[in-house]
KEVO-633627 format. One record per residue (C-alpha): x, y, z. Coordinates in pm, whole numbers, padded with zeros to 5 digits, always signed. Example, Ala and Ser with C-alpha at 12.3 -4.5 7.8 and 13.67 -1.06 7.14 Angstrom:
% residues 2
+01230-00450+00780;+01367-00106+00714;
This chain:
% residues 314
+11100+12939+09699;+11010+12602+09488;+10927+12306+09633;+11093+11991+09553;+11066+11636+09601;+11380+11428+09540;+11375+11061+09426;+11709+10857+09513;+11566+10478+09422;+11730+10331+09105;+11501+10070+09072;+11199+10272+08987;+11036+10212+08653;+10930+10503+08467;+10565+10430+08494;+10633+10464+08898;+10832+10699+08832;+10539+10880+08639;+10326+10831+08915;+10529+11012+09203;+10576+11298+08939;+10254+11347+08869;+10111+11342+09259;+10401+11601+09297;+10295+11818+09019;+09918+11839+09170;+10065+11948+09522;+10286+12226+09343;+10591+11965+09372;+10906+11960+09142;+11029+11571+09152;+11385+11529+09089;+11539+11155+09032;+11849+11046+09082;+12044+10685+09048;+12252+10705+09308;+12360+10941+09635;+12664+11083+09406;+12419+11201+09162;+12195+11356+09426;+12445+11506+09637;+12486+11850+09442;+12082+11904+09438;+11972+11838+09779;+11951+12241+09862;+11630+12281+09833;+11515+11941+09886;+11162+11942+10137;+11083+11582+10073;+11331+11287+10024;+11280+10935+09932;+11568+10756+09981;+11728+10506+10203;+12014+10669+10231;+12148+10771+10604;+12381+11063+10464;+12183+11278+10188;+11976+11431+10442;+12277+11617+10585;+12307+11813+10245;+11937+11911+10267;+11896+12223+10450;+11545+12270+10363;+11424+11899+10436;+11115+11803+10646;+11053+11475+10551;+11234+11148+10475;+11084+10865+10389;+11283+10515+10320;+11163+10257+10084;+11289+10021+10321;+11130+09871+10663;+11447+09863+10839;+11595+10184+10988;+11910+10096+11126;+12112+10356+10915;+11918+10667+11051;+12010+10576+11459;+12112+10940+11454;+11819+11100+11307;+11754+11318+10995;+11810+11638+11189;+11480+11829+11218;+11303+11657+10946;+11048+11323+11018;+11120+10995+10918;+10901+10743+10816;+10947+10398+10671;+10780+10174+10377;+10666+09917+10655;+10354+09737+10471;+10553+09684+10147;+10801+09355+10187;+10540+09088+10333;+10467+08956+10010;+10811+08899+09890;+10999+08800+10243;+10705+08554+10303;+10760+08363+09973;+11125+08384+10068;+11038+08216+10436;+10842+07956+10245;+11105+07869+10024;+11387+07831+10224;+11198+07610+10468;+11104+07393+10193;+11462+07360+10105;+11569+07272+10414;+11294+07053+10525;+11328+06848+10222;+11649+06870+10206;+11742+07072+09861;+12093+07140+09971;+12169+06762+09993;+11980+06708+09685;+12156+06965+09474;+12462+06822+09570;+12382+06418+09443;+12266+06636+09098;+12629+06798+09068;+12774+06474+09092;+12550+06334+08872;+12403+06029+09126;+12096+05908+09173;+12037+05901+09541;+11675+05953+09623;+11608+05833+09906;+11689+06136+10195;+11488+06186+10491;+11270+06438+10467;+11098+06655+10722;+10727+06860+10632;+10578+07179+10729;+10288+06980+10799;+10238+06835+11161;+10532+07112+11228;+10498+07352+11517;+10559+07676+11397;+10661+07998+11632;+10665+08366+11449;+10889+08604+11642;+10710+08904+11544;+10334+08955+11434;+10378+09276+11189;+10345+09257+10824;+10616+08970+10731;+10465+08791+11033;+10118+08823+10912;+10211+08722+10607;+10399+08421+10647;+10161+08300+10881;+09879+08300+10557;+10080+08105+10339;+10223+07870+10637;+09825+07814+10790;+09795+07630+10429;+10068+07341+10488;+09830+07258+10793;+10103+07317+11079;+10071+07127+11452;+10023+07484+11597;+10105+07808+11451;+10201+08041+11745;+10327+08445+11757;+10538+08624+11996;+10543+09027+12031;+10528+09243+12323;+10152+09319+12316;+10003+08940+12301;+09753+09055+12050;+09660+08852+11769;+09608+09018+11443;+09349+08920+11304;+09353+08578+11450;+09564+08452+11250;+09744+08296+11523;+09624+07991+11796;+09770+08242+12024;+10046+08510+12127;+10278+08491+12380;+10476+08788+12533;+10784+08587+12653;+10997+08388+12409;+11095+08157+12679;+10689+08009+12664;+10734+07978+12280;+11086+07814+12227;+11033+07467+12390;+10740+07387+12177;+10898+07445+11845;+10989+07274+11546;+11067+07595+11286;+11134+07948+11447;+11121+08239+11218;+11248+08581+11308;+11086+08873+11188;+11184+09109+11418;+11312+09480+11391;+11664+09587+11559;+11590+09722+11854;+11785+09695+12207;+11531+09464+12315;+11520+09215+12033;+11932+09207+12018;+12035+08869+12126;+11686+08746+12188;+11820+08411+12098;+12093+08366+12272;+12309+08109+12393;+12060+08009+12669;+11747+08032+12458;+11877+07885+12163;+11916+07599+12384;+11513+07538+12467;+11476+07469+12109;+11428+07097+12062;+11681+06888+11869;+11601+06921+11511;+11460+07243+11505;+11485+07484+11217;+11551+07884+11229;+11491+08137+10973;+11587+08476+11046;+11488+08720+10779;+11426+09036+11021;+11796+09131+11201;+12093+08963+11214;+12179+09093+11578;+11840+08904+11698;+12040+08622+11708;+12389+08542+11898;+12558+08408+11577;+12873+08238+11758;+12616+08013+12005;+12413+07913+11691;+12720+07835+11523;+12799+07632+11780;+12463+07473+11746;+12444+07458+11379;+12828+07238+11410;+12697+07009+11661;+12419+06893+11462;+12145+06987+11706;+11962+07259+11500;+11941+07413+11149;+11873+07720+11001;+11838+07956+10736;+11982+08308+10761;+11904+08572+10516;+12077+08877+10770;+12361+08873+10982;+12574+09094+11245;+12819+09193+10978;+12691+09270+10651;+12815+09165+10386;+12918+08855+10532;+13317+08838+10533;+13446+08630+10302;+13641+08438+10570;+13359+08393+10794;+13297+08054+10905;+12924+08046+10870;+13020+08006+10507;+13139+07663+10541;+12925+07567+10852;+12669+07295+10815;+12314+07289+10859;+12327+07589+10735;+12137+07789+10432;+12307+08148+10372;+12122+08422+10159;+12267+08740+10095;+11971+08964+10260;+11806+08956+09965;+11456+08856+10093;+11322+09159+10124;+11493+09425+09861;+11306+09592+09534;+11384+09327+09291;+11006+09195+09320;+10763+09414+09092;+10486+09406+09388;+10724+09521+09611;+10840+09864+09398;+10486+09930+09372;+10368+09907+09726;+10687+10113+09806;+10566+10415+09573;+10205+10360+09691;+10251+10370+10057;+10450+10690+10009;+10217+10864+09793;+09965+10791+10082;+10181+10963+10337;+10251+11247+10075;+09864+11312+10033;+09906+11339+10423;+10160+11534+10422;+09997+11786+10177;+09703+11814+10414;+09905+11853+10703;+09797+11550+10846;+10028+11278+11033;+10191+11007+10823;+10050+10659+10859;+10458+10513+10877;+10639+10782+11065;+10938+10609+11272;+10995+10680+11604;+11313+10626+11668;+11347+10561+11998;+11169+10256+11966;+11385+10167+11657;+11074+10133+11408;
């Protein structure tokens, strides 16, 4: 029986497909590439390995032994992938999401939305009060790849403090001034709080109404992790009251419905879950390199480095 590796990632340019094709050939696999789930559906029967973010294709792959998703998040795989192993592409998105974090943080602190309105009216207002990352107290909820990449960039702005939050209390690479394991210990002394947490039962509504109330007046919340880490209605009340500011790339319901009240909420910058997709060439390169690293492990019978534990959610 032939060994088949199927790739359903439309964004991959030919150069990256060629890298996968060559690695597959070296280990006796036949690599096939499809632009969509619909295209791939009729070719899944013999697939042993699948590189795809689809949570459905595995149901049509009776020979599947391993699925790698090009995403870092695995919420769509809550029910597993049958008897196959599941791995993700954690480690591919830190650069692009960290740059997004810097971008939206500066946009909010420097009032870019307000100045865009000034320019749209062809006015010449140039004295809106602004704030800086310099001297701000920054907390990163999540110290994985994204949190670490963000910390390295934010450090260059000379914040007053850079505090991490995780479950272990470990300080990866010494990037943080300190690391806390209780979010209540972080929030009261935070001017900018950045969430890059996975979607797990423990992180759902981590920032609920009670914890949001611990933040100082004027604090900025940036969420690039999972939308359900914040109790959205409670946050919206704080934004409309003028007490907090937020830049949200993720939401409890996606796409955000056109009639949702967040679209007209003040003190809020919305981006359509675009901080960590495959539009940056560096990200696509990393996804392929990480996949091929684990492909070598798979072929050698070694454990996958990015195998997902669905009980933990990552």
